[in-house]
Every structure is written in C-alpha cells, then in structure tokens.
N, C-alpha and C positions, 0 to 999 in steps of 0.2 A: 467371851471369845468369840469373834466374828470369821466368816471365812470371804474371800472373795470369788466371783462369778465372772468369767470372761466370755463374751459372745462377740463374734464377728458379724457385723452388719454392713451393707454397702454405705457409704458416705451419704446420699441422698435420704435413704431410710433414717438413719441416727439424726440427721439435721431436721427432718419433718417431726421425728419423734420429740425430739428436743423443744421444738418451738409449740408443740402441741401442749406437751407437759408443762411447759413453761406459763401458757396460756390458763392452766389448770391450776397454777401456784405450785406446781411440783417440779422436782429435777427427776431425770431420768431414772437415778438409782431409785429414788422413793416410790415412782410410778412401778418399777420392777419388783420392789419389796411388798407395793399393795398388792401385785398380781399374785405374789408367792404366798403372802397371808390368805387372800381370798380362795387360792387354789388349796390351801391347808383347810380354810373353813368348808368349802364346799366337796372336798373329798376327790377332788378332780380339778380339770378344767373349769374356771369359774364362767363359763359362757358355751353356748353350744358351737360345737365343730362339725360343721355340716357341708355336706354336697349343695351346691348353688340350687339343685331341683327341690330340695328340702326346704328352702327359704320361704317358699310361698305357703306352704301349708303352716310354718311356725308364725309366718304373719298372720295369717286367717285365724290362727288358735289365739295369738295375741290381740287381735282386733274382737274375738268372741269374749274372752276372757274381761277385756276392759268394758263390752258392752253389757255384761253380766253384772257388772258393779266393781270389778276388781282392781286394785290400785297398785301402781308401779311407784317404786321409788323416784326421787328428783333426782338429777345429776348431783345435785348439791347435798340429797339425803346419803346418797352412795358413797361420795368422797367422806362426808362426816364419818360414816360408819367404818370406813375403810382406816381411816386416820385414827379412830379410837382403836382397832384392833392392833394396827402397828404401833401405837402408842403402849397398848396393854403388853404386846409382846416386847417391846425393848424394857419396859419395867420389869418383866420377870426373866430376863435374861435371852429372850429369843432372838 
C-alpha cells in the first residue's frame, strides 16, 4: 500500500525543480522518494541544515578532508546508491 503526500510550492520552484530532476533522469516524485529514503538511511535530514555563517567552516573542513586523502562520492555514484536503495525499498514493500 502506498500513501500520497501533497506539498504546496510556488509555480517557479516547482518548474525549476522539475527541470533539474529531469536533467538528472528523474521525475520530481522519484526525487522526493530519494530524499525520503536518504533521510531514513541517515536517521535525519541527509545534508547539513546550517546557518549561512557556518558554511565557511564546513567548506574548510571539506577541503581539509580532501587534502588528507578523503574521497567524496561522485554525483553518479550518489544517484546509483539512491536508486539501489529505492529499488530495494520497492521490492520489500517500502
């Protein structure tokens, strides 16, 4: 069984989001499902929700992490991981 979520957004935001997600090979509903799955996997919002003043320290931390040999996933790797998670959820009735 599935449930419907309705969210009101202004026309410009919806149109811009539709274009962005389409350029990634997704529709907006799938992008929202990816966000929900990623939130469940992260145990919260899957990205930092910060005050603009904190952004500089996070950027410096990311630069330091990268310089020390840390690696980040590419956009393609991230999307592949999310698609796999969504498919697994669908197959298990989630």
